[in-house]
Each structure stands twice: as structure tokens, then as C-alpha cells.
VEXDREN-2710 file (C-alpha; in Angstrom, 1 decimal):
% VEXDREN-2710
k/r/px/py/pz
1/MET/-71.3/40.4/-5.5
2/GLY/-70.4/40.2/-9.2
3/ARG/-67.2/39.3/-10.9
4/GLY/-66.8/43.1/-12.1
5/ARG/-66.9/44.6/-8.5
6/LYS/-64.8/41.8/-7.2
7/LYS/-62.2/42.4/-9.8
8/ALA/-62.3/46.1/-8.8
9/ARG/-61.9/45.3/-5.3
10/ARG/-58.8/43.6/-6.2
11/GLU/-57.0/45.9/-8.3
12/LYS/-57.6/48.8/-5.9
13/LYS/-55.6/46.6/-3.4
14/GLU/-53.1/45.3/-6.0
15/LEU/-50.7/48.4/-7.3
16/THR/-48.0/46.8/-8.8
17/THR/-44.7/48.4/-9.7
18/ALA/-45.9/49.6/-12.9
19/ASP/-48.7/51.3/-11.4
20/LEU/-46.8/53.0/-8.7
21/VAL/-44.3/54.2/-11.1
22/LEU/-47.0/55.7/-13.4
23/LEU/-48.6/57.2/-10.6
24/SER/-45.4/59.1/-9.8
25/LEU/-44.6/60.2/-13.2
26/LEU/-48.2/61.5/-14.0
27/ALA/-48.3/63.3/-10.8
28/GLU/-45.2/65.4/-12.3
29/ARG/-47.3/66.5/-15.2
30/ALA/-50.4/64.9/-17.4
31/MET/-49.1/62.6/-20.3
32/HIS/-50.6/60.0/-22.4
33/GLY/-49.4/56.6/-22.6
34/TYR/-46.9/57.1/-25.4
35/GLN/-45.5/60.1/-23.9
36/ALA/-45.1/58.1/-20.3
37/ASN/-43.2/55.3/-22.4
38/ALA/-40.9/57.9/-24.3
39/GLU/-40.2/59.3/-20.5
40/LEU/-39.6/55.8/-19.1
41/GLU/-36.9/55.6/-21.8
42/ARG/-35.4/58.9/-21.4
43/ARG/-35.0/58.5/-17.8
44/CYS/-33.5/55.0/-17.9
45/ILE/-36.2/53.9/-15.3
46/ARG/-36.5/50.3/-16.9
47/ASP/-32.9/50.1/-15.3
48/TRP/-34.5/50.1/-11.7
49/ALA/-38.2/49.0/-12.4
50/ASP/-39.4/46.2/-14.8
51/ILE/-42.1/47.8/-16.8
52/SER/-42.8/46.9/-20.2
53/LYS/-44.6/48.9/-22.8
54/PRO/-47.7/47.0/-23.0
55/GLN/-47.8/47.2/-19.1
56/VAL/-48.0/50.9/-19.2
57/TYR/-51.2/51.3/-21.0
58/TYR/-52.4/48.4/-19.2
59/SER/-51.8/50.4/-16.0
60/ILE/-53.2/53.7/-17.2
61/GLU/-56.5/51.9/-18.1
62/LYS/-56.6/50.2/-14.6
63/LEU/-55.2/53.2/-12.6
64/ALA/-58.1/55.6/-14.7
65/ARG/-60.7/53.0/-14.0
66/ASN/-60.2/53.0/-10.2
67/GLY/-60.1/56.6/-10.0
68/TYR/-56.3/57.0/-9.2
69/LEU/-55.9/59.1/-12.7
70/ARG/-57.9/61.5/-14.4
71/ALA/-58.4/62.3/-18.1
72/ALA/-56.5/65.9/-18.4
73/LYS/-56.6/68.6/-21.0
74/SER/-54.0/68.8/-23.6
75/ALA/-52.8/71.6/-26.2
76/GLU/-51.8/68.5/-28.6
77/PRO/-54.4/66.7/-30.8
78/VAL/-55.8/63.6/-28.8
79/GLY/-55.5/61.2/-31.6
80/GLY/-57.6/58.5/-30.5
81/PRO/-57.7/56.7/-26.9
82/GLY/-54.0/55.6/-26.9
83/ARG/-53.3/59.4/-26.9
84/ARG/-55.9/60.3/-24.1
85/VAL/-54.0/62.4/-21.6
86/TYR/-54.0/61.7/-17.8
87/ALA/-52.8/63.0/-14.7
88/THR/-52.7/61.5/-10.9
89/THR/-55.7/62.5/-8.8
90/GLU/-55.5/62.9/-4.9
91/LYS/-56.7/59.6/-4.3
92/GLY/-53.8/58.4/-6.6
93/LYS/-51.2/60.2/-4.7
94/THR/-52.5/58.8/-1.3
95/ALA/-52.6/55.6/-2.5
96/LEU/-49.1/56.0/-3.8
97/ALA/-48.0/57.3/-0.7
98/ASP/-49.8/54.5/1.2
99/ALA/-47.9/51.8/-0.9
100/LEU/-44.5/53.6/0.0
101/GLU/-45.1/53.1/3.6
102/ALA/-44.9/49.0/3.1
103/GLU/-41.9/47.3/4.9
104/GLU/-41.5/45.0/2.0
105/TRP/-39.7/47.9/0.2
106/THR/-36.9/47.6/3.0
107/ASN/-36.7/43.9/3.6
108/GLN/-35.7/42.1/0.6
109/ARG/-32.7/41.1/-1.0
110/GLU/-32.0/40.7/-4.9
111/ARG/-31.3/37.3/-6.4
112/PRO/-28.7/38.3/-9.2
113/ALA/-28.5/36.1/-12.2
114/PHE/-24.5/36.0/-12.2
115/LEU/-24.6/34.7/-8.7
116/THR/-26.8/31.9/-9.2
117/TRP/-24.6/31.2/-12.3
118/MET/-21.6/31.3/-9.9
119/ALA/-23.2/28.6/-7.3
120/LEU/-23.9/26.4/-10.6
121/SER/-20.5/26.7/-12.0
122/TRP/-18.6/23.8/-10.4
123/LEU/-20.4/21.6/-13.4
124/ALA/-19.2/24.1/-16.1
125/ARG/-16.6/23.1/-18.9
126/PRO/-13.2/23.9/-18.2
127/GLY/-12.4/27.4/-19.1
128/VAL/-15.9/28.6/-19.3
129/PHE/-15.5/30.0/-15.7
130/GLU/-12.6/32.4/-16.5
131/GLY/-14.5/33.4/-19.8
132/GLN/-17.5/33.9/-18.1
133/MET/-15.9/36.5/-15.7
134/GLY/-14.6/38.2/-18.6
135/ARG/-17.8/38.6/-20.2
136/ARG/-19.1/39.8/-16.8
137/ALA/-16.6/42.6/-16.6
138/LYS/-16.8/43.9/-20.1
139/PHE/-20.4/44.1/-19.5
140/LEU/-20.1/45.8/-16.0
141/ARG/-17.4/48.3/-17.7
142/LYS/-19.9/49.3/-20.3
143/GLU/-22.7/49.7/-17.8
144/LEU/-20.2/52.0/-15.4
145/LYS/-20.0/54.1/-18.5
146/ARG/-23.3/54.4/-19.2
147/GLU/-24.6/55.0/-15.6
148/LYS/-21.8/57.8/-15.1
149/ALA/-23.2/59.5/-18.4
150/THR/-26.7/59.3/-17.0
151/LEU/-25.6/60.9/-13.8
152/LEU/-24.0/63.8/-15.9
153/ALA/-27.5/64.2/-17.5
154/ILE/-29.4/64.0/-14.3
155/TYR/-27.1/66.9/-12.7
156/ASP/-27.9/68.9/-15.7
157/GLU/-31.6/68.4/-15.3
158/VAL/-31.8/68.5/-11.5
159/GLY/-29.0/71.1/-10.9
160/HIS/-28.0/69.7/-7.5
161/LYS/-26.6/66.7/-5.8
162/PHE/-29.3/66.2/-3.1
163/HIS/-32.1/64.6/-5.2
164/GLU/-33.2/60.9/-5.3
165/ALA/-32.1/60.5/-9.0
166/VAL/-28.8/61.2/-8.1
167/TRP/-28.4/59.0/-5.1
168/MET/-30.0/56.2/-6.9
169/VAL/-27.6/56.5/-9.9
170/SER/-24.7/57.2/-7.8
171/PHE/-25.7/53.9/-5.9
172/SER/-25.6/52.1/-8.8
173/ILE/-22.3/53.4/-9.9
174/THR/-20.8/52.4/-6.4
175/GLN/-22.2/48.7/-6.9
176/ILE/-20.8/48.2/-10.1
177/GLN/-17.3/49.6/-9.1
178/GLN/-17.3/47.4/-6.1
179/GLU/-18.3/44.0/-8.2
180/LEU/-15.3/45.2/-10.5
181/HIS/-13.0/45.3/-7.6
182/TRP/-14.3/41.9/-6.5
183/LEU/-14.0/40.3/-10.0
184/ARG/-10.5/41.3/-10.1
185/ARG/-9.7/39.9/-6.6
186/LEU/-11.5/36.5/-7.6
187/LYS/-9.2/36.2/-10.8
188/GLN/-6.5/36.5/-8.6
189/GLU/-7.8/33.8/-6.3
190/LEU/-9.1/31.4/-9.1
191/ARG/-6.1/29.3/-9.2
192/ARG/-6.7/28.2/-5.7
193/ARG/-10.1/27.2/-6.1
194/ALA/-11.2/23.8/-4.7
195/ALA/-14.2/21.8/-3.4
196/ALA/-15.5/22.1/0.1
197/ARG/-13.5/20.1/2.4
198/PHE/-16.2/19.2/5.3
199/PRO/-19.6/19.0/3.1
200/HIS/-22.6/18.3/5.1
201/TYR/-26.2/17.2/3.8
202/THR/-29.4/17.3/5.3
203/LEU/-30.2/13.6/6.5
204/GLN/-33.8/12.5/7.0
END
């Protein structure tokens, strides 16, 4: 079997997060790459899915090559390959539906950078812990304000509370509020910080 055919088979099996997001987005309405990127920004999709601008064009090309997208007609001038309009095919919708049934969506945990920092913070210089906590709280308050504004914009567009976008952003708001509450409690407990009393190590 030639390399081209092997690559095509591998691509069909390996749909990335960017691929799946684009299949969903282009199932709503046909768009070209520039429009898709603009819509990702407008909906703040990059808050919950890691998709770079170059990935959008790469994914569109890959999905079209494998029959998951089709070229669609548009009232706008095409303006070159980068402005070719695509829509999700039935094959693409089936592939997305199949991918959404995978167990891995439900059995993984995040690895937040802030918790990694906290695990290593016992080697930080004096005063750094308090300073970093303050920075984290400031960042979270800013994000909380932004998420609340996003939620209001979603309500305006969706028109009701029972929509996945509402649930997603509401969940993010709850997480941020919970972490801010936890940081306030941690600030009160910080003076009692101490090393482990009964450490255990793996012996070989």
C-alpha cells in the first residue's frame, strides 16, 4: 500500500479536537476558513478548545480530502483557495457523532498549571507564594467578569437557559467562583503552612 493511502487511512481514524470543532461549526452553516476563525473568536471557543488559526486551515483541508466536508456555494466572491466555502457532509456528521461516543471524553482529569506550581512552591523564595496567589485571584476576577459578559451575550443569541453554551459557561463561572472562595480560605490558612510530618518514600 502506498504512503498516500496509508496517510489517508490514518487521518480518517485520527480526528483531532480541531477537526471535531470544525465539523460541528460547519454543520451549522457553510463557511470559509477566515469566517470559521472569526466565529471561533466571537464565540470564545478557544477558551475550551485549543485550536490555532493555522490548525483551522489544515483541518479544513484534511476534512475535505477525506470527504467530511464538501465545497458549498456562497453569495460572496470566493477570492482564492483560502476563501473556498465548505459545509459538513453526512459522512462528517456521522464521524462526529461516532467520536462523541468515546469514553475518553468522560474519564480524564485536567492538570491545571496553577496546581503544578503549588506542588513545587515549597522551593519558592519568601513572599512568592503570597504574591502568586494574589496574581491568581486577580486573573480569576478578570476571567469571571469576562465569562459573565459572555453568558449574557449567549442569552441574547440563544434566547433560553437550556442550551449547551449556557451550561458550559455557567460551569466555568461556578469553577472560577469556587476557586476564588478556596483562595480566600487558603490566605487565612497560609500562616499555618508546614512541611509533612510523616513523609514516606519509595524504597527499592
